[in-house]
Short mmCIF file of the C-alpha atoms (twelve columns), coordinates in Angstrom:
data_MODEL
# 
_entry.id   MODEL 
# 
loop_
_atom_site.group_PDB 
_atom_site.id 
_atom_site.type_symbol 
_atom_site.label_atom_id 
_atom_site.label_alt_id 
_atom_site.label_comp_id 
_atom_site.label_asym_id 
_atom_site.label_seq_id 
_atom_site.Cartn_x 
_atom_site.Cartn_y 
_atom_site.Cartn_z 
_atom_site.pdbx_PDB_model_num 
ATOM 1   C CA . UNK A 1   -1.284  -13.398 2.910   1 
ATOM 2   C CA . UNK A 2   -2.889  -16.395 4.190   1 
ATOM 3   C CA . UNK A 3   -3.406  -19.095 1.989   1 
ATOM 4   C CA . UNK A 4   -7.083  -19.157 2.303   1 
ATOM 5   C CA . UNK A 5   -6.776  -15.463 0.754   1 
ATOM 6   C CA . UNK A 6   -7.897  -15.628 -2.759  1 
ATOM 7   C CA . UNK A 7   -6.677  -11.683 -3.746  1 
ATOM 8   C CA . UNK A 8   -4.121  -11.193 -6.745  1 
ATOM 9   C CA . UNK A 9   -1.067  -9.626  -5.049  1 
ATOM 10  C CA . UNK A 10  0.476   -7.143  -6.899  1 
ATOM 11  C CA . UNK A 11  3.420   -4.611  -6.273  1 
ATOM 12  C CA . UNK A 12  1.564   -2.198  -8.501  1 
ATOM 13  C CA . UNK A 13  -0.479  0.210   -6.924  1 
ATOM 14  C CA . UNK A 14  -4.475  1.622   -8.063  1 
ATOM 15  C CA . UNK A 15  -2.870  5.021   -9.117  1 
ATOM 16  C CA . UNK A 16  -0.594  3.503   -11.701 1 
ATOM 17  C CA . UNK A 17  -2.230  4.541   -15.567 1 
ATOM 18  C CA . UNK A 18  -2.884  0.744   -17.509 1 
ATOM 19  C CA . UNK A 19  -2.714  0.655   -20.899 1 
ATOM 20  C CA . UNK A 20  -5.672  -0.541  -22.075 1 
ATOM 21  C CA . UNK A 21  -6.440  -0.845  -25.992 1 
ATOM 22  C CA . UNK A 22  -8.233  1.919   -26.138 1 
ATOM 23  C CA . UNK A 23  -5.875  4.244   -24.685 1 
ATOM 24  C CA . UNK A 24  -3.465  2.508   -27.175 1 
ATOM 25  C CA . UNK A 25  -5.297  3.304   -30.524 1 
ATOM 26  C CA . UNK A 26  -6.492  7.476   -29.239 1 
ATOM 27  C CA . UNK A 27  -2.528  7.703   -28.479 1 
ATOM 28  C CA . UNK A 28  -1.558  6.245   -31.825 1 
ATOM 29  C CA . UNK A 29  -4.422  8.516   -33.394 1 
ATOM 30  C CA . UNK A 30  -3.098  11.378  -31.007 1 
ATOM 31  C CA . UNK A 31  0.738   11.068  -32.825 1 
ATOM 32  C CA . UNK A 32  -0.264  10.932  -36.434 1 
ATOM 33  C CA . UNK A 33  -2.808  14.164  -35.598 1 
ATOM 34  C CA . UNK A 34  0.087   15.379  -34.445 1 
ATOM 35  C CA . UNK A 35  2.583   14.487  -37.439 1 
ATOM 36  C CA . UNK A 36  -0.962  15.583  -40.000 1 
ATOM 37  C CA . UNK A 37  -0.476  18.922  -38.601 1 
ATOM 38  C CA . UNK A 38  3.135   19.204  -38.390 1 
ATOM 39  C CA . UNK A 39  3.148   18.646  -42.830 1 
ATOM 40  C CA . UNK A 40  0.495   20.367  -43.480 1 
ATOM 41  C CA . UNK A 41  1.732   23.447  -41.645 1 
ATOM 42  C CA . UNK A 42  5.993   22.870  -43.097 1 
ATOM 43  C CA . UNK A 43  6.009   19.596  -45.366 1 
ATOM 44  C CA . UNK A 44  9.345   19.687  -45.273 1 
ATOM 45  C CA . UNK A 45  9.003   17.853  -42.158 1 
ATOM 46  C CA . UNK A 46  7.246   14.526  -43.782 1 
ATOM 47  C CA . UNK A 47  10.531  13.060  -45.079 1 
ATOM 48  C CA . UNK A 48  11.855  12.347  -41.498 1 
ATOM 49  C CA . UNK A 49  9.018   11.021  -39.996 1 
ATOM 50  C CA . UNK A 50  7.204   9.437   -43.287 1 
ATOM 51  C CA . UNK A 51  8.476   5.631   -41.919 1 
ATOM 52  C CA . UNK A 52  6.178   5.848   -38.522 1 
ATOM 53  C CA . UNK A 53  3.327   7.655   -40.019 1 
ATOM 54  C CA . UNK A 54  2.762   5.776   -42.718 1 
ATOM 55  C CA . UNK A 55  2.968   2.497   -40.393 1 
ATOM 56  C CA . UNK A 56  0.578   4.847   -37.872 1 
ATOM 57  C CA . UNK A 57  -1.809  5.738   -40.570 1 
ATOM 58  C CA . UNK A 58  -1.736  1.873   -41.763 1 
ATOM 59  C CA . UNK A 59  -2.912  0.711   -38.411 1 
ATOM 60  C CA . UNK A 60  -5.624  3.479   -37.756 1 
ATOM 61  C CA . UNK A 61  -7.088  3.567   -41.442 1 
ATOM 62  C CA . UNK A 62  -10.096 6.692   -41.855 1 
ATOM 63  C CA . UNK A 63  -9.859  9.825   -42.768 1 
ATOM 64  C CA . UNK A 64  -6.941  10.481  -40.744 1 
ATOM 65  C CA . UNK A 65  -4.785  8.259   -42.315 1 
ATOM 66  C CA . UNK A 66  -6.048  9.886   -46.083 1 
ATOM 67  C CA . UNK A 67  -4.955  13.486  -43.795 1 
ATOM 68  C CA . UNK A 68  -1.730  12.130  -43.997 1 
ATOM 69  C CA . UNK A 69  -1.289  10.370  -46.760 1 
ATOM 70  C CA . UNK A 70  -1.930  13.658  -48.575 1 
ATOM 71  C CA . UNK A 71  0.342   15.462  -47.102 1 
ATOM 72  C CA . UNK A 72  2.865   13.234  -47.947 1 
ATOM 73  C CA . UNK A 73  1.815   13.499  -51.582 1 
ATOM 74  C CA . UNK A 74  2.301   16.740  -51.362 1 
ATOM 75  C CA . UNK A 75  5.686   16.961  -49.947 1 
ATOM 76  C CA . UNK A 76  6.388   14.705  -52.546 1 
ATOM 77  C CA . UNK A 77  4.679   17.007  -55.356 1 
ATOM 78  C CA . UNK A 78  7.076   19.521  -53.575 1 
ATOM 79  C CA . UNK A 79  10.357  17.514  -54.175 1 
ATOM 80  C CA . UNK A 80  10.416  14.577  -56.202 1 
ATOM 81  C CA . UNK A 81  12.337  12.329  -55.468 1 
ATOM 82  C CA . UNK A 82  12.673  11.467  -59.573 1 
ATOM 83  C CA . UNK A 83  9.786   11.498  -62.542 1 
ATOM 84  C CA . UNK A 84  7.700   9.219   -61.949 1 
ATOM 85  C CA . UNK A 85  7.110   9.367   -57.893 1 
ATOM 86  C CA . UNK A 86  3.828   11.773  -57.909 1 
ATOM 87  C CA . UNK A 87  2.401   9.920   -60.441 1 
ATOM 88  C CA . UNK A 88  2.782   6.303   -58.997 1 
ATOM 89  C CA . UNK A 89  2.160   7.933   -55.056 1 
ATOM 90  C CA . UNK A 90  -0.570  9.342   -56.878 1 
ATOM 91  C CA . UNK A 91  -1.992  6.201   -58.657 1 
ATOM 92  C CA . UNK A 92  -1.948  4.084   -54.908 1 
ATOM 93  C CA . UNK A 93  -3.957  6.581   -53.339 1 
ATOM 94  C CA . UNK A 94  -6.576  5.918   -56.241 1 
ATOM 95  C CA . UNK A 95  -6.207  2.429   -55.957 1 
ATOM 96  C CA . UNK A 96  -6.758  2.686   -52.471 1 
ATOM 97  C CA . UNK A 97  -9.468  4.753   -51.857 1 
ATOM 98  C CA . UNK A 98  -11.387 3.546   -54.731 1 
ATOM 99  C CA . UNK A 99  -14.095 1.682   -52.614 1 
ATOM 100 C CA . UNK A 100 -14.640 4.779   -50.960 1 
ATOM 101 C CA . UNK A 101 -15.736 7.343   -52.592 1 
ATOM 102 C CA . UNK A 102 -15.825 10.432  -49.969 1 
ATOM 103 C CA . UNK A 103 -12.729 9.975   -49.333 1 
ATOM 104 C CA . UNK A 104 -11.789 9.258   -53.132 1 
ATOM 105 C CA . UNK A 105 -12.999 12.517  -53.735 1 
ATOM 106 C CA . UNK A 106 -10.958 14.475  -51.591 1 
ATOM 107 C CA . UNK A 107 -7.797  12.564  -54.478 1 
ATOM 108 C CA . UNK A 108 -9.849  14.751  -56.993 1 
ATOM 109 C CA . UNK A 109 -8.075  18.223  -56.623 1 
ATOM 110 C CA . UNK A 110 -4.856  16.658  -55.674 1 
ATOM 111 C CA . UNK A 111 -5.034  14.854  -59.513 1 
ATOM 112 C CA . UNK A 112 -5.993  17.908  -60.877 1 
ATOM 113 C CA . UNK A 113 -3.188  20.308  -59.703 1 
ATOM 114 C CA . UNK A 114 -0.910  17.166  -60.749 1 
ATOM 115 C CA . UNK A 115 -1.787  17.508  -64.533 1 
ATOM 116 C CA . UNK A 116 -1.952  21.689  -64.098 1 
ATOM 117 C CA . UNK A 117 2.129   21.078  -62.833 1 
ATOM 118 C CA . UNK A 118 2.838   18.118  -65.260 1 
ATOM 119 C CA . UNK A 119 1.640   21.141  -68.580 1 
ATOM 120 C CA . UNK A 120 3.283   23.896  -66.368 1 
ATOM 121 C CA . UNK A 121 6.466   21.888  -66.771 1 
ATOM 122 C CA . UNK A 122 6.721   22.374  -63.170 1 
ATOM 123 C CA . UNK A 123 6.233   18.156  -62.816 1 
ATOM 124 C CA . UNK A 124 7.426   15.826  -65.299 1 
ATOM 125 C CA . UNK A 125 5.269   13.875  -66.913 1 
ATOM 126 C CA . UNK A 126 4.779   10.222  -66.462 1 
ATOM 127 C CA . UNK A 127 3.106   7.242   -67.181 1 
ATOM 128 C CA . UNK A 128 2.664   5.260   -64.565 1 
ATOM 129 C CA . UNK A 129 1.240   1.026   -65.110 1 
ATOM 130 C CA . UNK A 130 -1.277  -0.372  -63.053 1 
ATOM 131 C CA . UNK A 131 -2.225  -2.940  -62.408 1 
ATOM 132 C CA . UNK A 132 -5.200  -4.276  -64.100 1 
ATOM 133 C CA . UNK A 133 -8.415  -2.502  -62.430 1 
ATOM 134 C CA . UNK A 134 -11.902 -4.337  -62.726 1 
ATOM 135 C CA . UNK A 135 -14.229 -3.168  -65.381 1 
ATOM 136 C CA . UNK A 136 -16.935 -0.438  -63.525 1 
ATOM 137 C CA . UNK A 137 -20.670 -1.626  -63.498 1 
# 
């Protein structure tokens, strides 16, 4: 190359795919969707991939993240690690989605299911103390 030539020299050819922020986000969304679909089909798969799914849900947010978190909650309901895990996780989700009524509404049936399972004795009844909440107007 001549010193006067202003072209950028690269050993990369134009056929090599380039990562962009958009493609990274799409890749994360595709990965989380895969985990959600796998989890919805078989809750037993959730514990092995929970850390990855939680990180992706935190990164992406939105309805797909809620679907992941519902899968996690259903997996914990199916096999609770301790007596207050289900209520604690449900409470965290309600707190997280409190400002998003449409997403919060999707959690209400799970709350009803948890109460029913507690009444039937299938889940331990636990009282989880949460932080002080602001008063409703």
